[in-house]
C-alpha positions as CSV (number, residue, x, y, z in Angstrom):
1,M,18.6,5.0,9.0
2,S,16.7,5.0,5.7
3,G,17.6,2.5,3.2
4,H,17.6,5.3,0.7
5,G,20.2,7.6,2.3
6,T,20.7,9.9,5.3
7,P,18.0,9.9,8.0
8,I,15.7,12.9,8.0
9,P,14.5,13.6,11.6
10,M,11.2,15.5,11.6
11,T,9.0,17.2,14.1
12,S,5.3,18.1,14.0
13,A,3.8,20.7,16.3
14,R,0.2,21.6,17.2
15,S,-1.5,23.2,14.2
16,G,-4.2,25.7,13.7
17,P,-7.2,24.7,11.6
18,L,-6.3,22.9,8.4
19,K,-8.0,24.4,5.3
20,G,-7.9,23.8,1.6
21,E,-7.7,21.1,-1.0
22,A,-5.4,18.1,-0.6
23,R,-4.5,16.7,-4.0
24,V,-2.9,13.4,-2.8
25,P,-0.8,11.3,-5.2
26,G,-2.1,8.5,-7.4
27,D,-2.9,5.1,-5.9
28,K,0.3,3.1,-5.2
29,S,-1.3,-0.4,-5.8
30,I,-2.8,0.6,-9.1
31,S,0.5,2.4,-10.2
32,H,2.5,-0.8,-9.6
33,R,0.1,-3.0,-11.5
34,S,-0.3,-0.5,-14.4
35,L,3.5,-0.7,-15.1
36,I,3.7,-4.5,-14.8
37,L,0.7,-5.3,-16.9
38,G,1.6,-2.6,-19.4
39,A,5.0,-4.4,-19.8
40,M,3.1,-7.7,-20.3
41,A,0.8,-6.3,-23.0
42,I,1.6,-5.9,-26.7
43,G,1.9,-2.3,-27.7
44,E,1.8,1.1,-25.9
45,T,0.0,1.6,-22.6
46,R,-0.5,5.2,-21.5
47,I,-0.8,5.9,-17.8
48,T,-1.9,9.3,-16.3
49,G,-1.7,10.1,-12.6
50,L,1.0,7.6,-11.8
51,L,2.4,7.8,-8.3
52,E,6.0,9.0,-8.7
53,G,7.2,7.8,-5.3
54,E,10.3,5.7,-4.9
55,D,8.5,2.4,-4.7
56,V,6.7,2.9,-8.0
57,L,9.8,4.3,-9.7
58,D,11.7,1.1,-8.6
59,T,9.0,-1.0,-10.4
60,A,9.4,1.2,-13.5
61,K,13.2,0.5,-13.5
62,A,12.5,-3.2,-13.0
63,M,10.2,-3.3,-16.1
64,R,13.0,-1.7,-18.1
65,A,15.4,-4.3,-16.8
66,F,13.1,-7.1,-18.1
67,G,13.0,-5.5,-21.6
68,A,10.0,-3.1,-21.6
69,E,10.3,0.5,-22.8
70,V,9.1,2.7,-20.0
71,N,9.1,6.5,-20.5
72,D,8.3,9.4,-18.2
73,L,6.4,11.9,-20.3
74,G,6.1,14.5,-17.5
75,D,3.2,15.6,-15.2
76,G,2.5,12.1,-14.0
77,E,2.0,10.7,-17.5
78,W,4.0,7.6,-18.5
79,S,4.2,5.4,-21.5
80,V,4.9,1.6,-21.4
81,H,5.7,-0.3,-24.6
82,G,5.0,-3.9,-23.6
83,I,6.7,-7.1,-24.7
84,G,3.8,-9.5,-24.2
85,V,3.0,-12.3,-21.8
86,G,6.1,-14.6,-21.7
87,G,8.2,-11.9,-23.4
88,F,10.4,-10.9,-20.5
89,A,14.2,-10.8,-21.1
90,E,16.6,-12.0,-18.5
91,P,17.9,-8.9,-16.6
92,S,21.6,-8.3,-16.6
93,Q,21.7,-6.7,-13.1
94,V,20.2,-7.4,-9.7
95,I,16.6,-6.0,-9.4
96,D,16.5,-3.5,-6.5
97,C,12.9,-3.0,-5.3
98,G,13.9,-0.5,-2.6
99,N,11.3,-0.5,0.2
100,S,8.4,-2.0,-1.8
101,G,7.0,-5.4,-0.7
102,T,4.2,-5.0,-3.3
103,G,6.7,-4.3,-6.1
104,V,9.0,-7.2,-5.4
105,R,6.2,-9.8,-4.8
106,L,4.3,-8.8,-7.9
107,I,7.4,-8.8,-10.1
108,M,8.4,-12.2,-8.8
109,G,5.0,-13.5,-9.8
110,A,5.2,-11.9,-13.3
111,M,8.6,-13.5,-14.1
112,A,8.3,-16.9,-12.3
113,T,6.6,-18.7,-15.2
114,Q,9.1,-17.5,-17.8
115,P,12.4,-19.3,-18.6
116,I,14.6,-16.6,-17.1
117,T,16.5,-16.0,-13.9
118,A,16.4,-12.9,-11.8
119,T,17.9,-11.8,-8.5
120,F,16.0,-9.4,-6.2
121,T,17.1,-7.2,-3.3
122,G,15.8,-4.2,-1.4
123,D,16.6,-1.8,1.3
124,A,17.3,-2.8,4.9
125,S,13.6,-2.9,5.7
126,L,12.5,-5.0,2.7
127,N,15.4,-7.4,3.2
128,K,13.9,-8.4,6.5
129,R,10.4,-9.2,5.2
130,P,9.4,-12.8,4.5
131,M,9.0,-13.9,0.8
132,G,8.0,-17.5,1.5
133,R,4.4,-16.6,1.3
134,V,5.0,-15.8,-2.4
135,T,7.8,-18.2,-3.4
136,D,5.8,-21.2,-2.0
137,P,2.9,-20.9,-4.5
138,L,5.3,-19.9,-7.3
139,A,7.1,-23.3,-6.7
140,E,3.9,-25.0,-7.6
141,F,4.1,-23.5,-11.1
142,G,7.7,-24.9,-11.3
143,A,9.7,-21.9,-10.3
144,Q,12.7,-22.3,-7.9
145,S,13.9,-19.7,-5.3
146,F,17.2,-19.3,-3.5
147,G,17.3,-16.7,-0.7
148,R,18.6,-16.1,2.7
149,S,17.4,-18.0,5.8
150,G,13.7,-17.5,6.5
151,G,13.0,-16.9,2.8
152,R,14.4,-13.4,2.8
153,L,16.1,-11.2,0.2
154,P,18.4,-11.1,-1.5
155,M,16.8,-13.9,-3.5
156,T,17.2,-15.5,-6.9
157,I,14.2,-16.8,-8.7
158,V,14.7,-19.4,-11.5
159,G,11.6,-19.2,-13.7
160,A,9.7,-22.3,-14.7
161,R,10.7,-23.5,-18.2
162,E,7.5,-25.6,-18.5
163,P,5.0,-24.0,-16.1
164,V,1.9,-25.7,-15.1
165,P,-1.4,-24.0,-13.9
166,V,-2.2,-24.2,-10.2
167,R,-5.1,-24.2,-7.8
168,Y,-4.1,-22.2,-4.8
169,V,-5.9,-21.4,-1.6
170,V,-4.3,-18.2,-0.1
171,P,-3.6,-19.1,3.6
172,V,-3.8,-15.5,4.9
173,P,-5.6,-12.5,3.5
174,S,-3.0,-10.9,1.1
175,A,-3.6,-9.1,-2.1
176,Q,0.1,-9.3,-2.8
177,V,0.1,-13.1,-2.7
178,K,-3.1,-13.4,-4.7
179,S,-1.7,-11.0,-7.3
180,A,1.6,-12.8,-7.6
181,V,-0.1,-16.1,-8.3
182,L,-2.4,-14.5,-10.9
183,L,0.5,-12.8,-12.6
184,A,2.4,-16.1,-12.7
185,G,-0.8,-17.8,-14.1
186,L,-0.7,-15.5,-17.1
187,N,2.1,-17.5,-18.7
188,A,0.9,-20.9,-17.6
189,P,-1.3,-23.0,-20.0
190,G,-4.8,-23.8,-18.9
191,K,-6.6,-22.3,-15.9
192,T,-5.0,-21.0,-12.8
193,V,-7.4,-20.8,-9.8
194,V,-6.9,-18.7,-6.7
195,I,-9.2,-19.0,-3.7
196,E,-9.2,-16.4,-0.9
197,K,-11.3,-17.0,2.2
198,E,-11.5,-13.2,2.9
199,A,-11.7,-10.7,0.0
200,T,-8.7,-8.5,-0.4
201,R,-8.2,-5.5,-2.7
202,D,-9.2,-6.5,-6.2
203,H,-7.2,-4.1,-8.4
204,T,-5.3,-7.0,-10.1
205,E,-8.6,-8.7,-11.1
206,R,-10.1,-5.5,-12.4
207,M,-7.0,-4.5,-14.4
208,L,-6.5,-8.0,-15.8
209,Q,-10.0,-7.9,-17.2
210,G,-9.3,-4.4,-18.5
211,F,-6.2,-5.6,-20.4
212,G,-8.3,-8.4,-22.0
213,A,-7.5,-11.4,-19.9
214,E,-10.2,-14.1,-19.5
215,L,-10.9,-13.9,-15.7
216,S,-14.0,-14.8,-13.7
217,V,-14.8,-14.5,-10.0
218,A,-17.3,-16.7,-8.1
219,E,-18.4,-17.0,-4.5
220,T,-18.1,-20.7,-3.4
221,D,-18.1,-22.7,-0.2
222,E,-14.4,-22.3,-0.1
223,G,-14.4,-18.6,-0.5
224,R,-13.9,-16.1,-3.3
225,E,-12.7,-18.2,-6.3
226,I,-10.8,-16.4,-9.1
227,T,-10.2,-18.3,-12.4
228,L,-7.7,-17.0,-15.0
229,T,-7.1,-18.5,-18.4
230,G,-3.4,-18.5,-19.1
231,Q,-1.4,-17.3,-22.1
232,P,-3.6,-14.5,-23.4
233,E,-2.5,-11.7,-25.6
234,L,-3.0,-8.6,-23.4
235,S,-4.1,-5.4,-25.2
236,P,-2.5,-2.0,-24.2
237,Q,-4.7,0.4,-22.2
238,A,-5.1,4.0,-21.3
239,I,-5.1,4.0,-17.5
240,A,-6.1,7.0,-15.3
241,V,-4.8,6.2,-11.8
242,P,-7.2,7.4,-9.1
243,R,-5.9,9.1,-5.9
244,D,-4.6,6.7,-3.3
245,P,-7.1,6.2,-0.4
246,S,-4.1,5.1,1.8
247,S,-2.3,8.3,1.2
248,A,-5.5,10.4,1.5
249,A,-6.0,8.9,5.0
250,F,-3.3,11.1,6.5
251,P,-4.7,14.6,5.5
252,V,-8.3,13.2,6.2
253,C,-7.4,12.1,9.7
254,A,-5.4,15.2,10.4
255,A,-8.4,17.3,9.5
256,L,-10.6,15.2,11.8
257,I,-8.4,15.7,14.9
258,V,-7.3,19.4,14.4
259,E,-10.1,21.6,15.8
260,G,-11.8,23.9,13.3
261,S,-10.4,22.1,10.2
262,E,-12.3,21.6,6.9
263,I,-10.6,20.2,3.8
264,T,-11.5,18.5,0.5
265,V,-9.7,15.6,-1.1
266,P,-10.7,15.2,-4.7
267,G,-10.8,12.0,-6.8
268,V,-10.1,9.4,-4.1
269,S,-10.6,5.7,-4.9
270,Q,-13.7,4.3,-3.3
271,N,-12.9,0.7,-4.3
272,P,-14.9,-1.4,-1.7
273,T,-11.9,-3.5,-1.0
274,R,-9.9,-0.4,0.1
275,N,-12.4,1.8,1.9
276,G,-12.6,0.1,5.3
277,L,-10.9,3.1,7.1
278,Y,-13.5,5.5,5.9
279,T,-16.4,3.3,6.9
280,T,-14.7,3.0,10.4
281,L,-14.2,6.7,10.8
282,V,-17.8,7.4,10.0
283,E,-18.8,4.9,12.6
284,M,-16.6,6.7,15.1
285,G,-18.5,9.9,14.4
286,A,-16.3,11.5,11.7
287,D,-17.9,14.2,9.5
288,I,-16.9,13.0,6.1
289,T,-19.1,13.4,3.0
290,F,-18.5,11.6,-0.3
291,E,-19.3,14.0,-3.2
292,N,-19.5,13.6,-7.0
293,P,-19.2,9.7,-7.1
294,R,-18.0,8.5,-10.5
295,E,-15.8,6.0,-12.2
296,E,-12.2,6.7,-13.4
297,G,-10.0,4.0,-15.0
298,G,-12.4,1.2,-14.0
299,E,-12.3,2.3,-10.4
300,P,-15.1,4.1,-8.3
301,V,-13.9,7.5,-7.0
302,A,-15.4,10.4,-5.1
303,D,-14.4,13.8,-3.7
304,L,-14.1,13.8,0.1
305,R,-15.2,16.7,2.3
306,V,-13.8,16.4,5.8
307,R,-14.6,18.5,8.9
308,A,-13.0,18.3,12.4
309,S,-15.1,15.9,14.5
310,L,-15.4,14.6,18.0
311,T,-14.9,10.9,17.6
312,N,-15.6,7.9,19.9
313,G,-13.8,4.6,20.3
314,I,-15.3,1.5,18.7
315,E,-14.6,-2.1,18.1
316,V,-13.4,-2.4,14.5
317,P,-15.0,-5.6,12.9
318,T,-12.3,-8.2,12.4
319,D,-13.5,-9.0,8.9
320,R,-12.8,-5.4,7.9
321,A,-9.1,-5.8,8.3
322,P,-8.2,-6.7,4.7
323,S,-9.9,-3.6,3.4
324,M,-7.9,-1.2,5.6
325,I,-4.7,-3.1,6.5
326,D,-2.4,-0.2,5.7
327,E,-4.5,2.3,7.6
328,Y,-4.3,0.9,11.1
329,P,-1.4,3.1,12.1
330,I,-3.3,6.3,11.3
331,L,-6.5,4.9,12.8
332,A,-4.5,4.3,16.0
333,V,-3.7,8.1,16.1
334,V,-7.4,9.0,15.7
335,A,-8.3,6.4,18.4
336,A,-5.8,8.1,20.8
337,L,-7.6,11.4,20.4
338,S,-11.1,9.9,20.6
339,E,-13.3,9.4,23.7
340,G,-13.3,5.8,24.9
341,T,-11.5,2.7,23.8
342,T,-10.9,1.5,20.2
343,T,-10.2,-2.2,19.7
344,M,-8.6,-3.5,16.5
345,R,-8.4,-7.3,16.1
346,G,-7.4,-9.6,13.3
347,I,-4.4,-7.5,12.4
348,K,-1.5,-9.9,12.8
349,E,-0.6,-9.1,9.1
350,L,0.7,-5.8,10.4
351,R,3.6,-7.5,12.1
352,V,5.2,-8.4,8.7
353,K,4.8,-5.1,6.9
354,E,7.6,-2.7,6.4
355,C,8.1,-3.2,10.1
356,D,6.1,-4.7,13.0
357,R,3.5,-1.9,12.8
358,I,1.6,-3.1,15.9
359,D,4.7,-2.8,18.0
360,A,5.9,0.5,16.4
361,M,2.5,2.2,17.0
362,A,2.2,0.8,20.5
363,R,5.6,2.0,21.6
364,G,5.3,5.4,20.0
365,L,1.8,6.1,21.4
366,E,3.0,4.9,24.9
367,A,5.9,7.3,24.7
368,C,3.4,10.1,23.9
369,G,1.3,9.3,27.0
370,V,-1.4,6.9,25.6
371,R,-2.3,3.7,27.3
372,I,-2.1,0.7,24.9
373,E,-2.8,-3.0,25.1
374,E,-1.6,-5.5,22.5
375,D,-1.2,-9.1,21.6
376,E,-0.1,-10.9,18.5
377,D,-3.2,-10.2,16.6
378,S,-4.7,-7.0,18.2
379,L,-4.1,-3.4,19.3
380,I,-6.3,-1.7,21.9
381,V,-6.0,2.1,22.3
382,H,-7.5,3.9,25.3
383,G,-8.4,7.3,23.9
384,L,-7.7,10.6,25.8
385,G,-10.1,12.7,23.8
386,R,-9.5,15.8,21.7
387,G,-6.4,17.6,22.9
388,G,-5.7,14.9,25.6
389,V,-2.5,13.4,24.2
390,P,0.6,14.8,26.0
391,G,3.0,14.1,23.1
392,G,6.5,15.3,23.5
393,A,8.3,12.1,22.4
394,T,10.6,11.1,19.6
395,C,9.2,8.0,18.0
396,E,11.0,5.5,15.8
397,S,9.8,5.2,12.2
398,H,11.5,1.8,11.7
399,L,12.0,2.6,8.0
400,D,8.2,2.7,7.6
401,H,6.6,5.5,5.7
402,R,3.2,5.0,7.3
403,I,4.5,5.0,10.8
404,A,6.4,8.2,10.1
405,M,3.4,9.9,8.7
406,A,1.1,8.7,11.4
407,F,3.2,10.3,14.1
408,M,3.5,13.5,12.2
409,V,-0.3,13.7,12.2
410,L,-0.3,12.9,15.9
411,G,1.9,15.9,16.6
412,M,-0.6,18.3,14.9
413,A,-3.1,17.7,17.7
414,S,-0.9,16.8,20.7
415,Q,-0.1,19.1,23.6
416,K,3.6,19.0,22.9
417,P,5.4,18.4,19.5
418,V,6.0,14.8,18.3
419,S,9.1,13.8,16.4
420,V,10.3,10.9,14.4
421,D,13.9,9.7,14.1
422,D,13.7,9.3,10.3
423,G,11.0,10.7,7.9
424,A,13.0,9.8,4.8
425,P,10.9,6.7,4.0
426,I,7.8,8.9,3.4
427,A,9.1,9.5,-0.1
428,T,8.5,5.9,-1.0
429,S,4.7,6.4,-1.2
430,F,3.9,10.1,-0.6
431,P,6.7,12.3,-1.9
432,V,4.7,15.5,-1.6
433,F,3.5,14.8,2.0
434,E,5.4,17.7,3.6
435,P,4.5,20.5,1.1
436,L,0.9,19.3,0.8
437,M,0.4,19.3,4.6
438,A,2.1,22.6,4.9
439,E,-0.2,24.2,2.4
440,L,-3.2,23.0,4.5
441,G,-1.6,24.7,7.5
442,A,0.3,21.9,9.3
443,Q,3.5,22.7,11.2
444,I,6.1,20.1,10.2
445,R,9.8,20.8,10.1
446,R,12.9,18.9,9.3
447,D,15.4,18.8,12.2
448,N,19.1,19.4,11.6
449,R,21.4,17.1,13.5
């Protein structure tokens, strides 16, 4: 069952050629950060193209609860009247972050060095996810956390009254952990240093610099070292949110595997810390061209033109995982319809996402007739070629939006329809997924039970 209401069973059937333009929503990562940093600036930040999915709307509600004025101006345009670094008020109610691991971890970081207390919860999926990876470094600033066993929500964070700056080496590649530490460092005196051994998405660093924070990045023997000077006065910004490459992955991959398809996806972020999937697809033989490259809101973007392609299995470089960690479920679908074997290693982070995504994809693909191998840190898909996947199964979404969408894409090119037990979580990140795919020609229906 979805944590946001009644389950919505869905079925996807074999589609004719997909055609047209897919205007996918704004980037989820940048949308979260725009609201949070807008709330920590002094004055009005204007945001256009904000993703209006449930995850981001929950972050907007949270910023209101901490005292910022957040207004929906219509057509994806939002206004945030910030209250400054260190200006958060103590919320009167529990902060419900719904399904969003990004939202809750970043907000915890933002409030952890302020002398306030806040309690966080989420839906059934989020409340199973570990928070220790964030609360451990926040404790070094002086914050205290009290949650359920295993460091899980609901959890109360008591912010540090006299925070101290920290030097923190991120133990696993995680943009959420890195960003939480940087946001906490904003209200700590002196310099907070974060070191990551493998580069992860850098939206927080880019946006902090855009808001006027003093931040530098250097490559050292330890890794990528980010130094932030605390207690700045952040200046409000005008932010144009580029389209989300993680959401774009679904229509892009659908067009690749449905014979005769050709679509365009305008204005997709080409941030090099986010485009690992597209590099991988091209290596597999995908016909994708990147047109009209430009910069919007401090982020590189391009228009994608995608044509149906015969793809081949490859071994995905392990060091590419941080730049495409959310895209492995849909890559597994393309792999199933490719010739040969696709090997994905270095992906144990998928086991602590909205669900255990390695297990969810493995079990669903097996049910659809695909041979899978897996271990704790890898997934190997033995492809059956275009049109070779039998399908015909009902797969569990496990309250995970990306798992649900991945199996809906699989159904578009399988011999028999593919169903999911609950497509409701799709609304957390891609609320227009169904009408957008239908306009391209996909056959997706909601099943009445």
